[in-house]
C-alpha positions as CSV (number, residue, x, y, z in Angstrom):
1,M,29.4,71.3,9.4
2,A,32.2,69.6,11.3
3,F,30.2,70.0,14.5
4,K,27.2,68.1,13.1
5,K,29.5,65.3,11.9
6,S,31.0,65.0,15.4
7,N,27.5,64.8,17.0
8,Q,26.5,61.9,14.6
9,L,29.7,60.0,15.4
10,R,28.9,60.4,19.2
11,D,25.3,59.1,18.6
12,Q,26.6,56.1,16.7
13,A,29.1,55.4,19.5
14,R,26.3,55.8,22.1
15,Y,24.1,52.9,20.7
16,S,26.3,50.0,19.8
17,P,24.9,46.8,18.0
18,L,25.2,44.8,21.3
19,Q,23.0,47.4,23.1
20,L,20.4,47.4,20.4
21,L,20.2,43.6,20.6
22,A,19.8,43.7,24.4
23,W,17.0,46.3,24.0
24,G,15.3,44.0,21.5
25,A,15.6,41.0,23.8
26,G,14.2,42.9,26.7
27,L,11.2,44.2,24.7
28,T,10.5,40.6,23.5
29,L,10.6,39.3,27.1
30,V,8.2,42.0,28.3
31,F,5.8,41.2,25.4
32,L,5.9,37.5,26.3
33,I,5.2,38.2,30.0
34,L,2.3,40.5,29.2
35,F,0.9,37.9,26.7
36,G,1.1,35.2,29.4
37,I,-0.6,37.4,31.9
38,Y,-3.4,38.2,29.4
39,S,-3.9,34.5,28.5
40,T,-4.1,33.5,32.2
41,L,-6.6,36.3,33.0
42,R,-8.7,35.3,30.0
43,R,-8.9,31.6,31.0
44,T,-9.7,32.6,34.5
45,A,-12.4,35.0,33.4
46,T,-13.9,32.3,31.1
47,R,-14.2,29.8,33.9
48,V,-15.6,32.3,36.3
49,S,-18.2,33.5,33.8
50,A,-19.1,29.9,32.9
51,D,-19.7,29.0,36.6
52,F,-21.6,32.2,37.1
53,Y,-24.0,31.7,34.1
54,F,-24.4,28.0,34.6
55,P,-27.6,28.2,36.8
56,F,-29.2,30.5,34.4
57,L,-28.4,28.4,31.3
58,K,-29.4,25.2,33.0
59,A,-32.7,26.8,34.1
60,A,-33.4,27.9,30.5
61,R,-32.6,24.4,29.1
62,M,-34.8,22.8,31.7
63,A,-37.6,25.1,30.8
64,E,-37.3,24.3,27.1
65,N,-37.3,20.6,27.9
66,A,-40.4,21.0,30.1
67,V,-42.2,22.9,27.4
68,A,-41.3,20.3,24.8
69,D,-42.4,17.4,27.1
70,Q,-45.7,19.2,27.8
71,A,-46.3,19.8,24.1
72,L,-45.6,16.1,23.5
73,V,-48.1,15.1,26.2
74,L,-50.8,17.4,24.7
75,Q,-50.5,15.7,21.2
76,D,-53.1,13.2,20.3
77,K,-52.4,9.5,19.8
78,N,-52.6,9.7,16.0
79,T,-49.9,12.3,15.8
80,L,-47.6,10.4,18.2
81,A,-48.2,7.2,16.3
82,K,-47.2,9.0,13.0
83,A,-44.1,10.5,14.6
84,L,-43.1,7.0,16.0
85,Q,-43.7,5.4,12.6
86,K,-41.5,8.1,10.9
87,L,-38.7,7.5,13.4
88,M,-38.9,3.7,12.9
89,K,-38.7,4.2,9.1
90,E,-35.7,6.5,9.5
91,N,-34.0,3.9,11.8
92,A,-34.7,1.2,9.4
93,M,-33.2,3.2,6.5
94,L,-30.1,4.0,8.6
95,A,-29.7,0.3,9.5
96,A,-30.0,-0.7,5.9
97,E,-27.4,1.9,4.9
98,R,-25.1,0.6,7.6
99,T,-25.6,-3.0,6.3
100,V,-24.8,-1.9,2.8
101,V,-21.6,-0.2,3.9
102,M,-20.5,-3.2,5.9
103,D,-21.2,-5.5,2.9
104,L,-19.1,-3.2,0.6
105,K,-16.2,-3.2,3.1
106,K,-16.3,-7.0,3.3
107,E,-16.5,-7.3,-0.5
108,N,-13.6,-4.9,-0.9
109,A,-11.5,-6.9,1.6
110,Q,-12.3,-10.1,-0.3
111,L,-11.3,-8.6,-3.6
112,R,-8.1,-7.3,-2.3
113,S,-7.2,-10.7,-0.8
114,L,-8.0,-12.6,-4.0
115,I,-6.3,-10.1,-6.3
116,G,-3.1,-10.6,-4.3
117,L,-3.0,-14.4,-5.1
118,E,0.1,-15.7,-6.8
119,R,0.9,-18.8,-8.8
120,K,1.5,-22.0,-6.9
121,G,3.8,-24.1,-8.9
122,V,2.0,-25.0,-12.2
123,F,-1.3,-23.7,-10.9
124,K,-2.5,-20.2,-11.6
125,P,-5.5,-18.4,-10.1
126,V,-8.5,-17.5,-12.2
127,F,-10.8,-14.9,-10.6
128,A,-14.6,-15.3,-10.8
129,E,-17.8,-14.1,-9.2
130,V,-20.8,-16.1,-8.0
131,L,-23.3,-16.0,-10.8
132,S,-26.3,-17.8,-9.4
133,R,-27.4,-20.1,-6.6
134,D,-30.2,-22.6,-6.1
135,P,-32.3,-21.6,-3.1
136,M,-32.8,-25.3,-2.3
137,T,-29.0,-26.0,-2.1
138,W,-27.7,-22.6,-1.1
139,Q,-24.9,-23.9,1.1
140,E,-24.0,-26.9,-1.1
141,Q,-23.5,-25.4,-4.6
142,F,-23.3,-22.3,-6.8
143,T,-22.4,-21.3,-10.3
144,I,-19.5,-18.9,-11.2
145,D,-19.0,-16.7,-14.3
146,K,-15.9,-18.5,-15.7
147,G,-15.7,-21.8,-17.6
148,S,-13.6,-23.9,-19.9
149,D,-12.6,-21.0,-22.1
150,D,-10.7,-19.8,-19.0
151,G,-9.0,-23.1,-18.5
152,I,-11.2,-24.3,-15.7
153,E,-11.8,-28.1,-15.5
154,P,-13.7,-30.4,-13.1
155,G,-11.8,-31.1,-9.9
156,N,-10.1,-27.7,-9.7
157,P,-10.1,-26.3,-6.2
158,V,-12.1,-23.1,-5.5
159,V,-10.8,-20.7,-2.8
160,T,-12.3,-17.6,-1.2
161,S,-10.8,-14.9,1.1
162,T,-11.0,-15.5,4.9
163,L,-9.3,-14.4,8.1
164,M,-7.1,-16.7,10.1
165,G,-5.1,-16.7,13.3
166,D,-6.9,-14.4,15.7
167,G,-9.3,-13.2,13.0
168,T,-7.1,-10.5,11.7
169,V,-4.8,-12.3,9.2
170,P,-6.1,-12.2,5.7
171,A,-5.7,-15.4,3.7
172,V,-7.6,-17.7,1.3
173,A,-9.1,-21.1,2.0
174,V,-10.8,-23.8,0.0
175,I,-14.5,-23.4,-0.2
176,G,-15.3,-26.1,-2.8
177,K,-14.2,-27.6,-6.1
178,I,-15.4,-27.5,-9.7
179,S,-17.9,-30.3,-10.5
180,S,-18.8,-29.4,-14.1
181,V,-18.1,-26.7,-16.6
182,S,-19.5,-25.1,-19.7
183,R,-17.7,-22.6,-22.0
184,H,-18.5,-19.5,-19.9
185,T,-19.7,-20.9,-16.5
186,A,-18.7,-23.6,-14.0
187,H,-20.6,-25.4,-11.3
188,V,-19.1,-25.5,-7.8
189,C,-19.9,-28.1,-5.2
190,T,-18.9,-26.6,-1.8
191,I,-17.1,-28.1,1.1
192,L,-20.5,-28.8,2.7
193,S,-21.9,-30.7,-0.4
194,Q,-22.4,-34.4,-0.1
195,D,-20.8,-34.7,-3.5
196,F,-17.5,-33.1,-2.2
197,K,-14.4,-35.2,-1.8
198,M,-10.8,-34.1,-1.5
199,S,-7.5,-35.5,-0.3
200,V,-6.2,-33.5,2.6
201,S,-3.3,-33.6,5.1
202,L,-2.8,-32.6,8.8
203,P,0.9,-31.5,9.0
204,E,0.8,-31.3,12.8
205,S,-0.1,-35.0,13.2
206,K,1.7,-36.0,9.9
207,S,-1.4,-37.8,8.6
208,S,-3.6,-37.7,5.6
209,G,-7.2,-38.5,4.9
210,I,-10.2,-37.9,2.7
211,L,-12.4,-34.9,3.4
212,E,-16.1,-35.5,2.4
213,G,-19.1,-33.2,2.5
214,A,-21.6,-32.9,5.3
215,R,-23.5,-36.0,6.2
216,N,-26.8,-34.0,6.2
217,A,-27.8,-30.9,4.4
218,S,-28.3,-29.1,7.8
219,D,-24.7,-29.9,9.0
220,M,-22.2,-27.2,8.9
221,Y,-19.2,-29.5,9.1
222,S,-17.4,-31.8,6.7
223,S,-16.2,-35.3,7.6
224,L,-12.5,-36.2,7.6
225,K,-12.2,-39.9,7.1
226,F,-9.5,-42.6,6.8
227,L,-7.2,-41.1,9.4
228,P,-4.7,-43.6,10.9
229,L,-5.7,-44.7,14.4
230,N,-2.3,-43.8,15.8
231,A,-2.5,-40.2,14.5
232,V,-5.8,-38.9,16.1
233,P,-5.9,-35.2,15.5
234,S,-6.5,-32.7,18.4
235,E,-9.2,-30.1,18.2
236,G,-8.0,-26.9,16.5
237,Q,-5.6,-28.5,14.0
238,L,-5.5,-27.0,10.6
239,V,-6.4,-29.1,7.5
240,Y,-4.6,-28.4,4.2
241,T,-4.7,-29.8,0.6
242,N,-2.1,-32.1,-0.6
243,A,-0.7,-33.1,-3.9
244,F,-2.2,-36.6,-4.0
245,S,-5.2,-35.6,-6.1
246,G,-3.1,-33.9,-8.7
247,N,-5.8,-31.3,-9.4
248,S,-4.9,-28.9,-6.6
249,P,-1.8,-27.2,-5.3
250,P,-0.7,-28.5,-1.9
251,G,-0.8,-26.3,1.2
252,L,-4.1,-24.5,0.7
253,P,-6.0,-24.2,4.0
254,V,-9.3,-26.1,4.1
255,G,-10.7,-26.0,7.6
256,V,-10.2,-26.6,11.3
257,V,-10.6,-29.9,13.2
258,V,-13.5,-29.6,15.7
259,A,-14.6,-31.8,18.6
260,H,-14.6,-35.5,17.8
261,T,-18.2,-36.0,17.0
262,G,-17.4,-38.6,14.4
263,I,-16.6,-42.3,14.8
264,A,-14.1,-43.1,17.5
265,P,-11.8,-46.1,17.2
266,S,-13.4,-49.4,18.2
267,S,-11.8,-52.8,18.2
268,S,-15.1,-54.5,18.4
269,R,-16.1,-53.2,15.0
270,N,-12.6,-54.0,13.6
271,Q,-12.3,-50.4,12.6
272,V,-9.0,-49.5,10.9
273,Y,-9.3,-45.7,10.6
274,F,-10.4,-42.7,12.6
275,E,-13.1,-40.1,11.6
276,T,-13.6,-36.6,12.8
277,D,-15.3,-33.3,11.7
278,V,-13.8,-30.3,10.0
279,R,-15.3,-26.8,10.2
280,P,-14.7,-24.7,7.0
281,F,-13.2,-21.2,7.4
282,E,-16.0,-19.5,5.6
283,S,-19.7,-20.2,5.2
284,P,-20.4,-21.0,1.5
285,A,-23.7,-19.1,1.7
286,E,-21.8,-15.8,2.2
287,V,-19.2,-16.2,-0.6
288,R,-19.5,-13.9,-3.6
289,F,-16.0,-13.7,-5.1
290,V,-13.7,-16.7,-5.6
291,A,-10.6,-17.9,-7.4
292,V,-10.1,-21.2,-9.1
293,Y,-6.6,-22.7,-9.2
294,V,-6.1,-24.0,-12.8
295,K,-3.3,-26.3,-13.8
296,E,-1.5,-24.8,-16.8
297,K,-1.1,-27.2,-19.7
298,K,2.3,-27.6,-21.3
């Protein structure tokens, strides 16, 4: 019995914890080396087999294409015409679906931009949706689904979502103003309407003027009039609302000054002001959701 115990003690002394750890590390290293060799050999074999079978696979695919082309040639004109018509219908459906998706994305962006609007002094935003349009005056006016019950009054500015800067900065811009109201609806004359008039400012040139609607129904620009002759704006200047009208908060973007196609200064006509054109940020024809800035009553 004592002899067995002595043998066990000798075995325990023969394999110390340090030796066992070294054995484990060595086995792990051998396993990693073998696994690396196996992975390398497998990748090499895959590339070699792919190169070897490529001619056969390519020949089979070419044969399939040749058979398909021959079958297509053998079909009669009526069958080909039906197949072409089917493909055209499928393409039209895909194009329509893509258009719907793009419209939904745009509407979603408009809603997000409008929902994020905050109060501007004593003015609060009232959100609305375009209810109807007259086909004869599509760009000049539309009706929204909010009215006097929501605090809307004639003269209130109407804004819609847009992109400014390099076309990636979401913002809101004036698209028109309220011309008349009922209890549940309001009529909007857009920035291109000949009935539109609004006091605006150009902070860059430190001048103010009156923005009027397009001269003709086909024009896509508004006219900025009564600018001082010594403050002729440069192309690309931004136009904003001011507080002179009393019906709109100042600082709302309205449009961008374009090339001077208006009336230039002329001493022979004794002209005392300058006139230029302003391009709105959004086309009124594409607007669906808007916000009306309403002045809260005390």
